[in-house]
C-alpha positions as CSV (number, residue, x, y, z in Angstrom):
1,X,30.1,55.9,-31.2
2,X,27.0,56.3,-29.1
3,X,24.7,56.0,-32.1
4,X,26.3,52.6,-32.8
5,X,25.9,51.3,-29.3
6,X,22.3,52.2,-28.3
7,X,20.5,50.4,-31.2
8,X,22.3,47.2,-30.1
9,X,21.1,47.6,-26.5
10,X,17.6,48.2,-27.7
11,X,17.7,45.1,-29.9
12,X,18.7,42.9,-26.9
13,X,15.8,44.4,-24.8
14,X,13.4,43.6,-27.7
15,X,14.7,40.1,-27.9
16,X,14.4,39.4,-24.2
17,X,10.7,40.5,-24.4
18,X,10.2,38.2,-27.4
19,X,11.6,35.2,-25.5
20,X,9.4,36.0,-22.6
21,X,6.4,36.5,-24.9
22,X,6.9,33.0,-26.4
23,X,7.2,31.4,-23.0
24,X,4.0,32.9,-21.5
25,X,1.9,32.8,-24.7
26,X,-0.5,29.9,-25.2
27,X,0.3,27.6,-28.1
28,X,-2.4,26.4,-30.5
29,X,-4.1,23.2,-29.3
30,X,-2.1,20.8,-31.5
31,X,1.2,22.4,-30.6
32,X,0.3,22.6,-27.0
33,X,-0.6,18.9,-27.0
34,X,2.8,17.9,-28.4
35,X,4.6,20.2,-26.0
36,X,2.8,18.7,-23.0
37,X,3.5,15.1,-24.1
38,X,7.3,15.7,-24.5
39,X,7.7,17.8,-21.4
40,X,5.7,15.4,-19.2
41,X,7.9,12.6,-20.4
42,X,11.0,14.5,-19.4
43,X,9.6,15.6,-16.1
44,X,8.6,12.0,-15.2
45,X,12.2,10.8,-15.9
46,X,13.8,13.7,-14.1
47,X,11.5,13.2,-11.0
48,X,12.5,9.5,-10.8
49,X,16.2,10.4,-11.1
50,X,15.8,13.1,-8.4
51,X,14.0,10.8,-6.0
52,X,16.8,8.2,-6.4
53,X,19.5,10.7,-5.8
54,X,17.7,12.2,-2.8
55,X,17.3,8.7,-1.4
56,X,21.0,8.1,-1.9
57,X,21.9,11.3,-0.1
58,X,19.6,10.5,2.8
59,X,21.0,7.0,3.1
60,X,24.5,8.3,3.2
61,X,23.6,10.9,5.8
62,X,22.2,8.1,8.0
63,X,25.3,6.0,7.5
64,X,23.8,3.3,5.2
65,X,26.6,3.5,2.7
66,X,26.0,0.2,0.9
67,X,22.4,1.1,0.1
68,X,23.4,4.7,-0.7
69,X,25.8,3.4,-3.4
70,X,23.1,1.2,-4.9
71,X,20.8,4.2,-5.1
72,X,23.5,6.3,-6.7
73,X,23.8,3.6,-9.4
74,X,20.1,3.7,-10.0
75,X,20.1,7.6,-10.3
76,X,22.9,7.4,-12.8
77,X,21.0,4.9,-14.9
78,X,17.9,7.1,-14.9
79,X,19.9,10.1,-15.9
80,X,21.4,8.1,-18.7
81,X,17.9,7.6,-20.1
82,X,16.9,11.2,-19.9
83,X,20.0,12.9,-21.2
84,X,19.8,11.2,-24.7
85,X,16.2,12.4,-25.1
86,X,17.2,16.0,-24.4
87,X,20.3,15.8,-26.7
88,X,18.0,14.3,-29.4
89,X,15.7,17.3,-29.0
90,X,18.6,19.6,-29.8
91,X,19.5,17.6,-32.9
92,X,15.9,17.3,-34.0
93,X,15.3,21.0,-33.7
94,X,18.5,21.8,-35.5
95,X,17.4,19.5,-38.4
96,X,14.0,21.1,-38.5
97,X,15.4,24.5,-38.2
98,X,16.9,24.1,-41.7
99,X,13.4,23.8,-43.0
100,X,12.0,27.0,-41.7
101,X,12.5,30.6,-42.8
102,X,11.7,32.2,-39.4
103,X,13.6,31.5,-36.2
104,X,12.6,32.0,-32.6
105,X,14.5,34.4,-30.4
106,X,16.8,32.7,-27.9
107,X,18.6,33.9,-24.8
108,X,22.1,32.7,-24.0
109,X,22.6,30.4,-21.0
110,X,23.3,32.3,-17.8
111,X,26.4,31.2,-16.0
112,X,24.9,32.4,-12.7
113,X,22.2,29.7,-13.0
114,X,24.8,26.9,-12.8
115,X,27.1,25.6,-10.1
116,X,29.7,23.4,-11.8
117,X,32.6,24.6,-13.9
118,X,31.6,22.6,-16.9
119,X,28.1,24.2,-17.3
120,X,29.3,27.7,-16.2
121,X,32.1,27.6,-18.8
122,X,29.6,26.5,-21.5
123,X,27.2,29.2,-20.5
124,X,29.9,31.9,-20.6
125,X,30.9,30.8,-24.1
126,X,27.3,30.8,-25.2
127,X,26.9,34.3,-23.9
128,X,30.0,35.6,-25.6
129,X,29.1,34.2,-29.0
130,X,25.4,35.2,-28.6
131,X,26.5,38.9,-28.7
132,X,28.8,38.3,-31.7
133,X,26.2,36.4,-33.8
134,X,23.6,38.9,-34.7
135,X,21.2,36.8,-36.8
136,X,18.4,34.9,-35.1
137,X,19.3,31.9,-37.1
138,X,22.9,31.8,-36.0
139,X,22.0,32.3,-32.3
140,X,19.4,29.6,-32.5
141,X,21.8,26.9,-33.9
142,X,24.6,27.9,-31.6
143,X,22.3,27.7,-28.5
144,X,21.3,24.2,-29.6
145,X,24.9,23.1,-30.1
146,X,26.0,24.5,-26.7
147,X,23.0,23.0,-24.9
148,X,23.5,19.6,-26.5
149,X,27.2,19.5,-25.7
150,X,26.6,20.6,-22.1
151,X,24.1,17.9,-21.5
152,X,26.4,15.2,-22.8
153,X,29.3,16.5,-20.6
154,X,27.0,16.6,-17.5
155,X,25.8,13.0,-18.1
156,X,29.4,11.8,-18.5
157,X,30.5,13.6,-15.3
158,X,27.5,12.3,-13.3
159,X,28.2,8.7,-14.5
160,X,31.9,9.0,-13.6
161,X,31.2,10.3,-10.1
162,X,28.4,7.8,-9.5
163,X,30.7,5.0,-10.6
164,X,33.4,6.0,-8.2
165,X,31.0,6.1,-5.4
166,X,29.1,2.9,-6.2
167,X,32.4,1.0,-6.6
168,X,34.0,2.5,-3.5
169,X,36.9,3.8,-5.5
170,X,36.8,7.5,-4.6
171,X,39.7,8.8,-2.5
172,X,37.5,11.7,-1.4
173,X,33.9,10.4,-1.5
174,X,32.6,13.7,0.0
175,X,33.8,15.6,-3.1
176,X,32.1,13.0,-5.4
177,X,28.8,13.4,-3.6
178,X,29.0,17.2,-3.9
179,X,29.7,16.8,-7.6
180,X,26.6,14.7,-8.0
181,X,24.5,17.4,-6.2
182,X,26.0,20.1,-8.4
183,X,25.5,18.2,-11.6
184,X,21.9,17.4,-10.7
185,X,21.3,21.1,-10.2
186,X,23.0,22.1,-13.5
187,X,21.1,19.3,-15.4
188,X,17.9,20.7,-14.1
189,X,18.8,24.1,-15.5
190,X,19.5,22.5,-18.9
191,X,16.2,20.7,-18.7
192,X,14.4,24.1,-18.2
193,X,16.4,25.6,-21.1
194,X,15.3,22.7,-23.3
195,X,11.6,23.3,-22.4
196,X,11.9,27.0,-23.3
197,X,13.7,26.3,-26.6
198,X,11.1,23.7,-27.6
199,X,8.2,26.0,-26.8
200,X,9.8,28.9,-28.7
201,X,10.4,26.7,-31.7
202,X,6.8,25.4,-31.7
203,X,5.6,29.0,-31.6
204,X,7.2,29.7,-35.1
205,X,6.9,26.2,-36.6
206,X,4.5,26.1,-39.6
207,X,1.5,24.0,-38.9
208,X,2.2,21.7,-41.9
209,X,5.5,20.7,-40.3
210,X,4.1,19.7,-36.9
211,X,3.4,16.1,-37.6
212,X,6.9,15.6,-38.9
213,X,8.4,17.1,-35.8
214,X,6.2,15.0,-33.6
215,X,7.3,11.9,-35.4
216,X,11.0,12.8,-35.1
217,X,10.5,13.4,-31.4
218,X,9.0,10.0,-31.1
219,X,5.7,11.5,-29.8
220,X,2.2,10.2,-30.5
221,X,0.7,11.5,-33.8
222,X,-0.7,15.0,-33.5
223,X,-4.4,15.2,-34.7
224,X,-4.5,18.3,-36.9
225,X,-7.7,20.1,-37.3
226,X,-8.9,20.3,-40.9
227,X,-10.0,23.7,-42.0
228,X,-13.5,23.6,-43.5
229,X,-13.6,24.0,-47.2
230,X,-16.2,26.2,-48.8
231,X,-17.8,25.8,-52.2
232,X,-17.5,28.4,-54.8
233,X,-21.2,29.4,-54.3
234,X,-20.8,29.9,-50.5
235,X,-17.5,31.7,-51.0
236,X,-19.1,34.2,-53.3
237,X,-22.1,34.7,-51.2
C-alpha cells in the first residue's frame, strides 16, 4: 500500500513546483507582450470596479444612502464588463487547448482563499476532481470549466445583491452589503487564478499559435520575430 501512495505524493509536489516555475519564469518577448496587454486590461477594469464599490461602502458608512446605491449600481455595471472577458478567456484557452499536445500544470482552486459559499464549494469540487483526474489534460480542462462557472455565478450574485440595494428592496440591507464585499474578494481571487492559468498556458503554447490566440483574445496583433534564414553556402561553412 505504501508503494502506491508515495509516488502520488511526489507527483503532486513536482506539479506544485512546475506551476510555481511557470509563474516566476520570464516569458519570451512576444508572449510577455500579449500577457501584459490582457492582464493590464483586466486590472484596469477591476480597479475601476473596486473604486466604485469602495466609494459606495464609504458613502453608506457616512449615511449617504442614495449616493451609495448609485455607486453600487456603477460597480455592478463595471463587474458586468469584466466578468465576460475572464469567462471568454477560459473558453478561448479551452478551444486552443485542443490544438496542443502539451498541457501546463495547474493547481486546484483553494477553498481557503475564498469567503463565500459559492466560490468555496466550487473550489472544493475542483480540489476533489483534481486528485481523481491524473492527466494534465483533464486537470487543465476541468480547472477552466470550474473557473468559468464560478465567475459566472459570482457575477450573477453580485448583480442580484447590487440590484436589491440600489432599488431599496432588501429586507436586510446589511447582509447584501456584506455579500457584495465577499463577492468582490472572491472575484479578485478568480482574477488571480485567471492570470496564472493564462501565463502557464502561454509558457507551453507553440510560437506559431500565438497570433491566433491573440486574435481570439481580442488583443493587438503580436509582432513575431522572424528567424534569419541562412543560405546553403553559409550553412555549410
